[in-house]
C-alpha positions in Angstrom: 15.0 -77.7 152.0 15.4 -80.9 150.0 14.5 -79.7 146.5 15.6 -76.3 145.5 15.7 -74.1 142.4 12.0 -73.8 141.5 10.3 -72.1 138.6 6.7 -71.0 137.9 4.8 -71.3 134.7 2.5 -68.8 133.1 -0.5 -68.5 132.6 -1.5 -70.4 135.7 -2.5 -68.1 138.6 -0.2 -69.6 141.2 3.5 -68.9 141.5 4.9 -72.3 140.6 8.3 -73.9 140.9 10.1 -77.1 139.9 13.3 -78.9 140.9 16.3 -78.3 138.6 16.7 -82.1 138.3 13.6 -82.1 136.2 15.3 -80.0 133.5 19.0 -81.0 133.8 20.8 -84.3 134.1 23.4 -82.6 136.2 21.5 -80.0 138.2 23.2 -76.9 139.7 22.5 -77.0 143.4 21.1 -73.7 144.7 20.4 -74.3 148.4 17.3 -72.7 149.8 16.4 -70.9 146.6 13.6 -70.9 144.0 12.9 -69.1 140.7 9.5 -67.4 140.5 7.2 -66.9 137.6 3.5 -66.4 137.8 0.7 -63.9 138.3 -0.7 -64.6 141.8 2.2 -62.8 143.6 3.1 -60.2 141.0 3.8 -56.9 142.7 5.7 -58.8 145.4 7.8 -60.9 143.1 8.9 -60.4 139.5 9.2 -63.2 136.9 12.7 -64.7 137.2 13.2 -63.6 140.8 15.4 -66.0 142.8 13.5 -66.5 146.0 15.4 -67.2 149.3 13.8 -70.0 151.3 14.2 -70.9 154.9 13.1 -74.1 156.7 10.8 -73.3 159.5 8.3 -75.2 161.7 4.6 -75.1 161.1 4.0 -73.6 164.5 6.2 -70.6 163.7 4.0 -69.5 160.7 2.1 -66.2 161.1 -0.6 -64.6 158.9 1.3 -62.5 156.4 4.2 -65.0 155.8 4.9 -66.2 152.3 5.5 -69.9 151.8 6.7 -72.1 149.0 4.7 -75.3 149.2 6.3 -78.4 147.7 3.9 -81.1 148.7 0.8 -79.8 146.7 0.0 -81.6 143.5 1.2 -78.4 141.8 3.8 -76.6 144.0 3.1 -72.9 144.5 4.2 -69.8 146.3 1.4 -68.0 148.2 0.8 -66.0 151.4 -0.5 -67.4 154.7 -3.7 -65.3 155.5 -5.0 -67.3 158.5 -3.7 -69.9 160.9 -6.4 -72.1 162.6 -4.8 -74.6 164.9 -3.2 -77.2 162.7 -4.3 -75.6 159.4 -2.9 -72.5 157.6 -5.0 -70.9 154.9 -3.0 -69.6 151.9 -3.9 -67.2 149.1 -2.1 -65.4 146.3 -2.1 -61.6 146.7 -3.8 -61.2 143.3 -6.2 -64.1 143.7 -9.9 -63.6 144.4 -10.2 -66.6 146.8 -8.1 -68.7 149.2 -6.5 -71.9 148.0 -8.8 -75.0 148.3 -6.3 -77.0 150.3 -5.0 -75.6 153.6 -1.4 -76.0 154.7 -0.9 -78.6 157.5 2.1 -79.7 159.6 2.5 -82.7 157.3 3.1 -80.6 154.2 6.5 -79.9 152.8 7.0 -76.1 152.7 9.6 -73.3 153.3 9.3 -69.7 154.3 10.2 -67.1 151.6 12.4 -64.5 153.3 13.5 -62.5 150.2 14.0 -62.3 146.5 17.0 -61.5 144.3 16.3 -59.7 141.0 18.7 -59.2 138.1 21.4 -58.0 138.4 21.6 -59.3 141.9 19.7 -56.9 144.1 18.3 -58.5 147.2 14.8 -57.5 148.5 13.7 -58.7 151.9 10.1 -60.0 152.0 8.0 -58.8 154.9 5.8 -61.3 156.8 3.6 -61.2 159.8 1.4 -58.1 160.4 3.4 -56.1 157.7 2.8 -58.9 155.2 -0.9 -58.8 155.9 -1.0 -55.1 155.3 0.7 -55.7 152.0 -1.9 -58.5 151.2 -4.8 -56.2 151.9 -3.3 -53.4 149.8 -2.8 -55.8 146.9 -6.3 -57.2 147.3 -7.7 -53.6 147.2 -5.8 -53.0 144.0 -7.1 -56.2 142.5 -10.7 -55.2 143.2 -10.0 -51.8 141.8 -8.7 -53.3 138.5 -11.6 -55.7 138.3 -14.1 -52.8 138.8 -12.4 -50.7 136.2 -12.5 -53.6 133.8 -16.2 -54.0 134.3 -16.8 -50.3 133.6 -14.6 -50.4 130.5 -16.4 -53.5 129.2 -19.7 -51.5 129.3 -18.2 -48.4 127.8 -16.0 -50.1 125.1 -18.7 -50.4 122.4 -19.3 -46.6 122.8 -15.6 -45.7 122.5 -16.0 -43.9 119.1 -12.4 -42.5 119.1 -10.7 -45.9 118.8 -8.7 -46.4 115.6 -9.7 -49.5 113.6 -6.8 -51.9 113.1 -6.9 -54.2 110.1 -3.2 -55.1 109.4 -2.6 -58.6 110.7 0.0 -61.4 110.6 -0.9 -65.1 111.2 1.6 -66.9 113.4 0.8 -70.6 114.0 -2.7 -70.6 115.4 -2.8 -66.9 116.3 -3.3 -63.6 114.6 -1.3 -60.5 115.6 -2.8 -57.1 114.7 -0.5 -54.1 114.3 -0.8 -50.4 113.6 2.1 -49.2 111.3 4.3 -52.0 112.6 3.4 -51.5 116.3 1.9 -54.6 117.8 -1.6 -53.9 119.2 -3.3 -57.2 120.0 -3.3 -60.9 119.3 -6.2 -63.2 118.7 -5.9 -66.8 119.8 -7.4 -69.8 117.9 -10.5 -69.8 120.2 -11.2 -66.2 119.3 -10.1 -64.6 122.6 -8.4 -61.2 122.2 -5.4 -59.9 124.3 -4.3 -56.3 123.9 -0.7 -55.5 124.4 -1.3 -53.0 127.2 -4.3 -51.0 128.5 -3.4 -47.9 126.4 -3.6 -49.8 123.2 -6.9 -51.2 124.1 -8.1 -47.7 124.8 -6.8 -46.3 121.5 -7.4 -49.1 119.0 -10.2 -51.4 117.9 -10.0 -54.8 116.2 -12.7 -55.9 113.8 -15.5 -57.4 116.0 -13.3 -57.2 119.1 -15.6 -55.4 121.5 -15.9 -58.7 123.2 -12.2 -58.9 123.8 -10.6 -59.9 127.1 -8.2 -57.5 128.9 
Protein backbone atom coordinates (compact mmCIF):
# COMPACT_ATOMS: atom_id res chain seq x y z
CA UNK A 1 0.00 0.00 0.00
CA UNK A 2 1.49 3.33 -1.01
CA UNK A 3 -0.41 5.72 1.28
CA UNK A 4 -1.10 4.54 4.79
CA UNK A 5 -2.45 5.89 8.02
CA UNK A 6 -5.98 6.92 7.10
CA UNK A 7 -8.65 8.66 9.10
CA UNK A 8 -12.40 9.07 8.62
CA UNK A 9 -14.44 12.17 9.31
CA UNK A 10 -17.84 12.41 10.98
CA UNK A 11 -20.70 13.06 10.08
CA UNK A 12 -20.26 11.64 6.58
CA UNK A 13 -21.81 8.17 6.15
CA UNK A 14 -18.71 6.54 4.72
CA UNK A 15 -15.70 5.41 6.70
CA UNK A 16 -13.09 7.87 5.42
CA UNK A 17 -9.31 8.03 5.65
CA UNK A 18 -6.41 10.30 4.81
CA UNK A 19 -2.66 10.10 4.41
CA UNK A 20 -0.62 11.20 7.45
CA UNK A 21 1.40 13.42 5.13
CA UNK A 22 -1.69 15.61 4.86
CA UNK A 23 -1.50 16.47 8.55
CA UNK A 24 2.19 16.27 9.35
CA UNK A 25 5.30 17.60 7.65
CA UNK A 26 7.18 14.55 8.92
CA UNK A 27 4.65 11.72 8.81
CA UNK A 28 5.01 8.62 10.93
CA UNK A 29 5.02 5.69 8.55
CA UNK A 30 2.52 2.98 9.47
CA UNK A 31 2.74 0.36 6.71
CA UNK A 32 -0.55 -1.22 5.71
CA UNK A 33 -2.65 0.55 8.33
CA UNK A 34 -5.51 3.03 8.48
CA UNK A 35 -7.41 4.86 11.20
CA UNK A 36 -11.17 4.53 11.04
CA UNK A 37 -13.89 6.99 11.98
CA UNK A 38 -17.38 7.06 10.53
CA UNK A 39 -20.87 5.64 10.72
CA UNK A 40 -21.26 3.35 7.71
CA UNK A 41 -19.25 0.48 9.24
CA UNK A 42 -19.98 1.05 12.93
CA UNK A 43 -20.56 -2.25 14.67
CA UNK A 44 -17.66 -3.69 12.69
CA UNK A 45 -15.19 -0.91 13.48
CA UNK A 46 -15.02 1.67 16.25
CA UNK A 47 -13.87 5.28 15.83
CA UNK A 48 -10.10 5.37 16.20
CA UNK A 49 -9.55 1.73 15.25
CA UNK A 50 -6.29 1.08 13.43
CA UNK A 51 -7.21 -1.01 10.41
CA UNK A 52 -4.80 -3.58 9.04
CA UNK A 53 -4.60 -3.47 5.25
CA UNK A 54 -3.30 -6.03 2.78
CA UNK A 55 -2.53 -5.53 -0.91
CA UNK A 56 -4.58 -8.01 -2.97
CA UNK A 57 -5.56 -8.41 -6.61
CA UNK A 58 -8.99 -7.46 -7.84
CA UNK A 59 -9.60 -11.05 -8.96
CA UNK A 60 -9.21 -12.30 -5.39
CA UNK A 61 -12.04 -10.14 -4.01
CA UNK A 62 -15.11 -11.98 -2.73
CA UNK A 63 -18.53 -10.73 -1.63
CA UNK A 64 -18.23 -10.06 2.09
CA UNK A 65 -14.66 -8.68 1.96
CA UNK A 66 -14.05 -5.19 3.36
CA UNK A 67 -11.90 -2.84 1.28
CA UNK A 68 -10.27 0.54 1.80
CA UNK A 69 -10.60 2.43 -1.50
CA UNK A 70 -8.03 5.17 -2.11
CA UNK A 71 -8.82 6.13 -5.68
CA UNK A 72 -12.35 7.45 -5.03
CA UNK A 73 -12.82 11.26 -4.93
CA UNK A 74 -13.44 10.73 -1.20
CA UNK A 75 -11.60 7.59 0.04
CA UNK A 76 -13.78 5.17 2.02
CA UNK A 77 -13.91 1.81 3.79
CA UNK A 78 -16.87 -0.38 2.74
CA UNK A 79 -17.81 -3.99 2.14
CA UNK A 80 -17.92 -5.76 -1.24
CA UNK A 81 -21.46 -7.11 -1.68
CA UNK A 82 -21.32 -8.26 -5.32
CA UNK A 83 -18.65 -9.05 -7.90
CA UNK A 84 -19.79 -8.83 -11.53
CA UNK A 85 -16.88 -9.64 -13.80
CA UNK A 86 -14.69 -6.53 -13.76
CA UNK A 87 -16.87 -4.59 -11.30
CA UNK A 88 -17.29 -5.00 -7.55
CA UNK A 89 -20.26 -3.32 -5.87
CA UNK A 90 -19.52 -1.91 -2.40
CA UNK A 91 -21.79 -0.73 0.41
CA UNK A 92 -21.47 0.31 4.03
CA UNK A 93 -23.02 -2.15 6.47
CA UNK A 94 -25.23 0.65 7.84
CA UNK A 95 -26.02 2.32 4.52
CA UNK A 96 -29.39 1.88 2.81
CA UNK A 97 -27.98 1.65 -0.73
CA UNK A 98 -24.80 0.53 -2.52
CA UNK A 99 -22.13 3.04 -3.50
CA UNK A 100 -22.74 4.86 -6.79
CA UNK A 101 -19.34 3.95 -8.25
CA UNK A 102 -18.32 0.28 -8.42
CA UNK A 103 -14.79 -0.88 -7.70
CA UNK A 104 -12.81 -1.86 -10.82
CA UNK A 105 -9.35 -3.38 -11.43
CA UNK A 106 -7.99 0.12 -12.13
CA UNK A 107 -8.92 1.42 -8.66
CA UNK A 108 -6.39 1.69 -5.85
CA UNK A 109 -7.62 -0.33 -2.89
CA UNK A 110 -6.53 -2.67 -0.10
CA UNK A 111 -8.23 -5.51 1.75
CA UNK A 112 -9.04 -4.84 5.42
CA UNK A 113 -7.99 -7.92 7.39
CA UNK A 114 -8.42 -6.71 10.95
CA UNK A 115 -8.57 -3.82 13.40
CA UNK A 116 -6.64 -2.84 16.52
CA UNK A 117 -8.54 -1.02 19.26
CA UNK A 118 -7.12 0.78 22.27
CA UNK A 119 -5.21 -0.52 24.21
CA UNK A 120 -3.88 -2.71 21.41
CA UNK A 121 -6.35 -5.58 21.12
CA UNK A 122 -6.39 -7.05 17.60
CA UNK A 123 -9.71 -8.19 16.09
CA UNK A 124 -9.66 -10.13 12.81
CA UNK A 125 -12.24 -9.07 10.22
CA UNK A 126 -14.20 -11.81 8.52
CA UNK A 127 -14.67 -11.69 4.76
CA UNK A 128 -16.26 -13.92 2.17
CA UNK A 129 -19.45 -15.81 3.13
CA UNK A 130 -19.01 -15.02 6.83
CA UNK A 131 -18.65 -11.35 6.00
CA UNK A 132 -21.86 -11.43 3.94
CA UNK A 133 -23.70 -12.97 6.88
CA UNK A 134 -22.45 -10.11 9.02
CA UNK A 135 -23.58 -7.62 6.34
CA UNK A 136 -27.10 -9.06 6.21
CA UNK A 137 -27.33 -9.03 9.99
CA UNK A 138 -26.25 -5.37 10.14
CA UNK A 139 -28.71 -4.47 7.38
CA UNK A 140 -31.51 -6.15 9.33
CA UNK A 141 -30.58 -4.12 12.40
CA UNK A 142 -30.52 -0.91 10.34
CA UNK A 143 -34.02 -1.59 9.03
CA UNK A 144 -35.21 -2.39 12.54
CA UNK A 145 -33.83 0.90 13.86
CA UNK A 146 -35.40 2.81 10.96
CA UNK A 147 -38.77 1.16 11.58
CA UNK A 148 -38.61 1.90 15.30
CA UNK A 149 -37.74 5.50 14.48
CA UNK A 150 -40.80 5.85 12.25
CA UNK A 151 -43.07 4.42 14.94
CA UNK A 152 -41.58 6.72 17.57
CA UNK A 153 -41.99 9.73 15.29
CA UNK A 154 -45.74 9.05 15.20
CA UNK A 155 -46.03 8.39 18.93
CA UNK A 156 -43.77 11.21 20.09
CA UNK A 157 -46.43 13.95 20.21
CA UNK A 158 -48.56 11.65 22.45
CA UNK A 159 -45.76 10.88 24.91
CA UNK A 160 -47.41 12.76 27.79
CA UNK A 161 -44.91 11.53 30.39
CA UNK A 162 -41.93 13.36 28.89
CA UNK A 163 -40.44 15.97 31.20
CA UNK A 164 -40.19 19.46 29.67
CA UNK A 165 -36.64 20.83 29.64
CA UNK A 166 -36.12 24.59 29.55
CA UNK A 167 -32.63 25.12 30.96
CA UNK A 168 -30.31 25.89 28.06
CA UNK A 169 -26.83 27.17 27.28
CA UNK A 170 -25.83 28.88 24.03
CA UNK A 171 -22.52 27.68 22.62
CA UNK A 172 -21.48 29.32 19.36
CA UNK A 173 -24.40 28.69 17.00
CA UNK A 174 -25.97 25.88 19.03
CA UNK A 175 -28.14 25.59 22.12
CA UNK A 176 -27.57 22.78 24.64
CA UNK A 177 -30.53 21.86 26.86
CA UNK A 178 -29.92 20.20 30.22
CA UNK A 179 -31.94 18.80 33.13
CA UNK A 180 -30.31 19.68 36.46
CA UNK A 181 -26.91 19.77 34.77
CA UNK A 182 -27.38 16.58 32.75
CA UNK A 183 -27.09 17.29 28.99
CA UNK A 184 -30.27 16.24 27.22
CA UNK A 185 -30.11 17.57 23.66
CA UNK A 186 -28.59 20.17 21.40
CA UNK A 187 -30.27 22.36 18.80
CA UNK A 188 -28.19 23.45 15.82
CA UNK A 189 -28.40 26.79 14.03
CA UNK A 190 -30.80 25.38 11.42
CA UNK A 191 -33.21 24.20 14.13
CA UNK A 192 -32.49 20.46 13.97
CA UNK A 193 -32.50 18.67 17.32
CA UNK A 194 -30.18 15.88 18.44
CA UNK A 195 -30.86 14.06 21.71
CA UNK A 196 -27.91 12.63 23.63
CA UNK A 197 -29.23 9.08 23.59
CA UNK A 198 -32.55 7.36 22.94
CA UNK A 199 -33.43 7.20 26.64
CA UNK A 200 -33.20 10.97 27.00
CA UNK A 201 -35.42 11.43 24.00
CA UNK A 202 -37.93 9.06 25.60
CA UNK A 203 -37.91 10.86 28.97
CA UNK A 204 -37.50 14.54 28.08
CA UNK A 205 -39.16 17.05 25.77
CA UNK A 206 -37.75 20.27 24.40
CA UNK A 207 -39.96 23.29 23.68
CA UNK A 208 -41.42 22.70 20.20
CA UNK A 209 -39.06 19.74 19.64
CA UNK A 210 -41.55 17.06 18.60
CA UNK A 211 -40.13 17.49 15.12
CA UNK A 212 -36.62 16.60 16.36
CA UNK A 213 -34.28 14.24 14.57
CA UNK A 214 -33.02 11.11 16.36
